[in-house]
C-alpha positions in Angstrom: -0.4 5.8 14.5 -3.4 3.6 13.7 -3.7 2.1 10.2 -5.8 -0.7 8.7 -4.1 -4.0 8.3 -7.0 -5.6 6.5 -10.4 -4.1 5.4 -12.4 -3.6 8.6 -9.6 -4.1 11.1 -7.2 -1.7 12.8 -3.7 -2.2 14.1 -1.0 0.1 15.5 2.2 0.2 13.4 5.6 1.5 14.3 6.5 5.1 13.1 9.3 3.7 11.0 6.8 1.8 8.7 7.8 2.2 5.1 11.1 3.8 5.7 13.3 0.9 5.0 14.3 -0.7 1.7 11.8 -3.4 0.6 12.9 -7.0 0.5 11.0 -10.2 -0.4 11.7 -12.1 2.8 9.0 -11.5 5.4 7.1 -8.6 3.9 4.9 -7.8 0.9 6.5 -6.0 -2.1 4.9 -4.9 -5.4 5.2 -7.6 -8.0 7.0 -5.2 -10.4 10.0 -5.1 -8.0 10.6 -8.8 -8.2 13.2 -9.4 -10.9 12.5 -11.6 -13.9 8.8 -11.9 -13.0 7.7 -12.0 -16.6 9.9 -15.1 -17.3 8.7 -16.9 -14.2 5.1 -16.0 -15.1 5.6 -17.5 -18.5 6.8 -20.8 -17.0 4.6 -20.8 -13.9 3.3 -24.3 -14.7 7.0 -25.6 -14.5 7.8 -23.6 -11.4 4.7 -24.1 -9.2 6.5 -23.6 -5.9 8.3 -20.4 -7.0 5.0 -19.1 -8.5 3.2 -19.9 -5.2 5.8 -18.1 -3.2 5.8 -15.0 -5.4 2.0 -14.8 -5.2 2.2 -15.1 -1.4 4.5 -12.1 -1.1 3.5 -9.9 -4.0 1.0 -7.0 -3.4 -1.9 -6.3 -5.7 -2.1 -2.9 -7.2 -5.0 -2.1 -4.9 -3.2 -3.0 -1.7 -0.1 -1.1 -2.8 -2.2 2.0 -3.5 -3.9 1.6 -0.1 -0.5 1.5 1.6 0.6 4.6 -0.3 -2.6 6.4 0.8 -1.9 5.6 4.5 1.8 6.6 4.2 0.8 9.9 2.6 -1.8 10.4 5.4 0.9 9.7 8.0 3.2 12.3 6.4 0.5 15.0 6.4 -0.2 14.3 10.1 3.5 14.6 10.9 3.5 17.9 9.0 0.4 19.0 10.9 -1.5 20.1 7.8 -4.9 19.2 6.5 -4.8 18.7 2.7 -7.7 18.7 0.3 -8.8 15.2 -0.5 -7.4 15.5 -4.0 -4.0 16.5 -2.5 -3.9 13.3 -0.5 -4.7 11.3 -3.6 -2.0 13.1 -5.6 0.6 12.7 -2.9 0.0 9.0 -2.8 0.1 8.8 -6.6 -3.2 7.1 -7.1 -4.4 6.6 -10.6 -8.0 7.1 -11.6 -8.6 3.4 -12.5 -7.9 2.5 -8.8 -10.1 5.1 -7.2 -13.3 3.0 -7.0 -11.5 0.1 -5.4 -9.8 2.1 -2.7 -12.2 5.1 -2.1 -13.2 3.7 1.3 -9.6 3.8 2.5 -9.1 7.3 1.0 -12.2 8.5 3.0 -10.9 6.8 6.2 -7.5 8.3 5.9 -8.8 11.7 5.2 -11.2 11.5 8.2 -8.3 10.5 10.4 -6.1 13.4 9.2 -9.0 15.9 9.8 -9.5 14.5 13.4 -5.8 14.4 14.2 -5.1 18.0 13.3 
């Protein structure tokens, strides 16, 4: 399976991608899953190393949404079905406020699904 690792680049990822429980060490996780983030954010000036580490591993909302789009696309390809574009967006749980920022990735994923099936 080919998925983008960064905008404009492509890489092959293992089929088990996204099937394990997220952890902080060595991979990106949504900032909301990191416990006590609000307290650390409040004292970020007193905890600069901790704050720097959290920022280095936490995903932005946009990158998390892009990852969900590609995981949904991967699932449709495994099922062998071609969804409507809105179905891909719904399956990935993308909110309207993120649509403009990730529309390019949605179009790419949809194009790959259509070519694959």
